[in-house]
C-alpha positions as CSV (number, residue, x, y, z in Angstrom):
1,M,-4.8,15.4,-10.9
2,T,-4.4,12.1,-12.5
3,D,-3.4,10.8,-16.0
4,Q,-7.1,11.1,-17.0
5,L,-8.2,14.2,-15.1
6,K,-7.0,17.8,-14.6
7,H,-9.0,19.8,-12.1
8,C,-8.8,23.5,-11.6
9,K,-10.8,26.7,-10.6
10,V,-11.7,29.1,-13.3
11,T,-12.5,32.8,-12.5
12,Q,-14.0,35.2,-14.9
13,L,-12.3,38.5,-14.4
14,S,-14.2,40.5,-16.9
15,T,-16.8,40.5,-19.7
16,N,-15.8,42.8,-22.6
17,K,-16.0,46.4,-21.2
18,S,-17.3,45.6,-17.8
19,F,-14.0,44.8,-16.1
20,Y,-14.0,47.9,-13.9
21,L,-17.6,47.3,-12.9
22,S,-17.0,43.7,-12.0
23,M,-14.1,44.6,-9.8
24,I,-16.1,47.2,-7.9
25,C,-19.3,45.2,-7.6
26,G,-17.6,41.9,-7.0
27,T,-19.4,40.2,-9.8
28,N,-16.6,37.9,-10.8
29,K,-17.9,34.4,-11.5
30,S,-16.0,31.3,-10.6
31,F,-16.4,27.6,-11.3
32,Y,-14.5,24.4,-11.2
33,L,-13.5,22.7,-14.4
34,S,-12.3,19.1,-14.7
35,M,-10.7,18.4,-18.1
36,I,-11.1,14.7,-18.9
37,C,-9.0,12.5,-21.2
38,G,-10.5,9.0,-20.5
39,M,-8.6,5.8,-21.3
40,N,-9.7,3.7,-24.2
41,H,-10.9,0.6,-22.2
42,E,-13.7,0.5,-19.7
43,L,-11.6,-1.1,-16.9
44,Q,-8.9,1.6,-17.3
45,R,-11.6,4.3,-16.8
46,E,-12.8,2.9,-13.4
47,Q,-10.2,5.1,-11.5
48,L,-11.4,8.2,-13.3
49,W,-15.0,7.5,-12.1
50,L,-13.8,7.0,-8.6
51,D,-11.7,10.2,-8.6
52,L,-14.7,12.3,-9.9
53,N,-17.0,10.7,-7.4
54,D,-14.6,11.6,-4.6
55,I,-14.4,15.3,-5.8
56,S,-18.2,15.5,-6.0
57,H,-18.7,14.6,-2.3
58,S,-17.0,17.9,-1.3
59,M,-18.1,20.1,-4.2
60,E,-20.6,22.8,-3.3
61,D,-19.8,25.1,-6.2
62,A,-20.4,25.3,-9.9
63,W,-18.4,22.5,-11.6
64,C,-18.2,21.3,-15.2
65,L,-16.6,18.1,-16.6
66,M,-15.4,18.6,-20.1
67,G,-13.3,16.6,-22.6
68,D,-12.9,13.2,-24.1
69,F,-14.6,10.6,-21.9
70,N,-14.0,7.8,-24.4
71,T,-17.5,6.5,-23.8
72,I,-20.9,7.4,-25.0
73,R,-24.0,8.4,-23.0
74,F,-26.7,7.0,-25.2
75,K,-26.8,4.2,-27.9
76,E,-27.6,6.8,-30.5
77,Y,-24.3,8.5,-29.8
78,R,-22.5,5.9,-32.0
79,L,-22.9,5.2,-35.7
80,G,-21.1,2.3,-37.3
81,G,-18.9,-0.4,-35.7
82,N,-20.2,-3.0,-33.2
83,D,-23.7,-2.7,-31.8
84,V,-23.8,-0.7,-28.6
85,Q,-24.5,-2.8,-25.5
86,D,-26.1,-1.7,-22.3
87,H,-22.8,-1.8,-20.4
88,D,-21.3,0.6,-22.9
89,V,-23.6,3.4,-21.7
90,K,-23.9,2.3,-18.1
91,E,-20.6,3.6,-16.7
92,L,-21.2,7.2,-17.8
93,A,-24.9,7.2,-16.9
94,S,-24.0,6.0,-13.4
95,L,-21.5,8.8,-12.9
96,L,-23.9,11.5,-14.1
97,E,-26.6,10.2,-11.8
98,T,-24.5,9.7,-8.7
99,C,-22.7,13.1,-9.0
100,K,-25.7,15.0,-10.3
101,F,-24.3,16.1,-13.6
102,H,-26.3,17.1,-16.7
103,E,-25.5,17.3,-20.4
104,L,-25.5,20.8,-21.7
105,K,-27.6,21.8,-24.7
106,S,-25.3,21.8,-27.7
107,T,-24.9,23.2,-31.3
108,G,-22.5,22.3,-34.1
109,A,-21.2,18.9,-35.1
110,Y,-23.2,16.0,-33.7
111,Y,-20.4,13.4,-33.5
112,S,-17.2,14.4,-31.9
113,W,-14.9,11.6,-32.9
114,T,-14.4,9.5,-36.0
115,N,-12.0,7.0,-37.5
116,K,-13.8,7.3,-40.9
117,T,-15.9,4.1,-40.3
118,I,-17.2,4.8,-36.8
119,W,-18.7,8.1,-35.6
120,S,-19.2,8.7,-31.9
121,R,-20.1,11.4,-29.5
122,I,-17.5,10.8,-26.8
123,D,-16.5,14.4,-26.1
124,H,-18.9,16.0,-23.6
125,A,-19.5,19.0,-21.3
126,F,-21.4,18.1,-18.1
127,P,-22.2,20.8,-15.5
128,N,-23.4,19.9,-12.0
129,D,-26.6,21.1,-10.2
130,Y,-24.8,24.2,-8.8
131,W,-23.9,25.4,-12.3
132,Y,-27.2,27.1,-12.8
133,D,-26.9,29.1,-9.6
134,V,-24.0,30.9,-11.2
135,F,-24.8,30.9,-14.9
136,D,-28.2,31.7,-16.4
137,Y,-27.6,29.9,-19.7
138,T,-24.7,28.0,-21.1
139,Y,-24.3,25.7,-24.0
140,S,-21.6,23.6,-25.6
141,Y,-20.5,24.3,-29.2
142,Y,-18.9,21.4,-31.2
143,L,-16.6,22.8,-33.8
144,A,-16.2,21.2,-37.3
145,N,-13.6,18.4,-37.6
146,S,-10.2,19.7,-38.5
147,L,-6.8,17.9,-38.4
148,S,-7.7,15.9,-35.3
149,D,-10.0,12.9,-35.1
150,H,-11.8,14.8,-32.4
151,T,-13.9,17.9,-32.7
152,S,-13.2,20.7,-30.2
153,V,-15.9,21.5,-27.7
154,L,-16.3,25.1,-26.5
155,L,-18.3,26.3,-23.5
156,Q,-20.5,29.3,-24.6
157,F,-21.7,31.9,-22.2
158,P,-24.0,34.1,-24.2
159,T,-24.7,37.4,-22.7
160,S,-28.2,38.9,-22.9
161,P,-29.5,41.7,-20.8
162,R,-32.0,40.6,-18.2
163,P,-35.4,41.9,-18.8
164,I,-36.2,45.0,-16.8
165,T,-39.0,44.3,-14.5
166,Q,-41.6,46.9,-14.7
167,F,-43.8,48.0,-11.9
168,Q,-47.4,47.4,-12.6
169,Y,-50.1,49.4,-10.7
170,C,-53.6,48.1,-10.7
171,E,-56.2,50.2,-9.0
172,I,-59.4,48.4,-8.1
173,T,-62.4,50.1,-6.6
174,I,-64.9,47.9,-4.7
175,A,-68.5,48.8,-5.3
176,E,-70.4,50.0,-2.3
177,S,-72.7,47.4,-0.8
178,K,-74.4,47.6,2.6
179,E,-75.5,44.0,2.6
180,E,-72.2,42.2,1.8
181,P,-69.3,41.8,4.3
182,G,-66.4,44.0,3.7
183,A,-68.6,47.0,2.8
184,E,-66.3,49.1,5.0
185,T,-63.6,49.0,2.2
186,A,-66.0,50.4,-0.4
187,G,-64.5,53.1,-2.5
188,K,-61.0,52.5,-1.3
189,S,-58.1,51.6,-3.5
190,V,-56.5,48.2,-3.2
191,A,-52.7,48.0,-2.9
192,P,-50.6,47.9,-6.1
193,M,-49.8,44.5,-7.7
194,R,-46.3,43.5,-8.5
């Protein structure tokens, strides 16, 4: 833990009414969460990137970075103010590539911070490659602005029943032919297809 980063393990104990089932079957899902509150200036954030890089070297579990990174990922993530320079997006892009993080699909407000003249998307949720081994589908939901100059970001874990795989049986009969190879299988059923 640092002044820009809080790191913890999160364990899902139950989903609605399935608490008892999850305890019996051992289906509790866990992941690591790092809450980010990045400093305002690029040089001040260097230690944050180093700390996250250090954690990523030993991380072999689902992990999500979430919070105020105080930097944008793409030039389009800022409206108003000074023109975005390449170095403005490079620090975050470098972290995501090095540590194998991805931006979650999102819904809700597009910009997550404003001072009424500049609008930026500086609050993010980035899961790592292991995330999708644990969670089928996750997205981030950006709430509408309220009293803060930041919008809140929620991780959403929609539940949908997995489709039931149905057994399909296909019976094929091979026509009898004395001239073609494999005539010895004529009239016999072929194994079912799955």
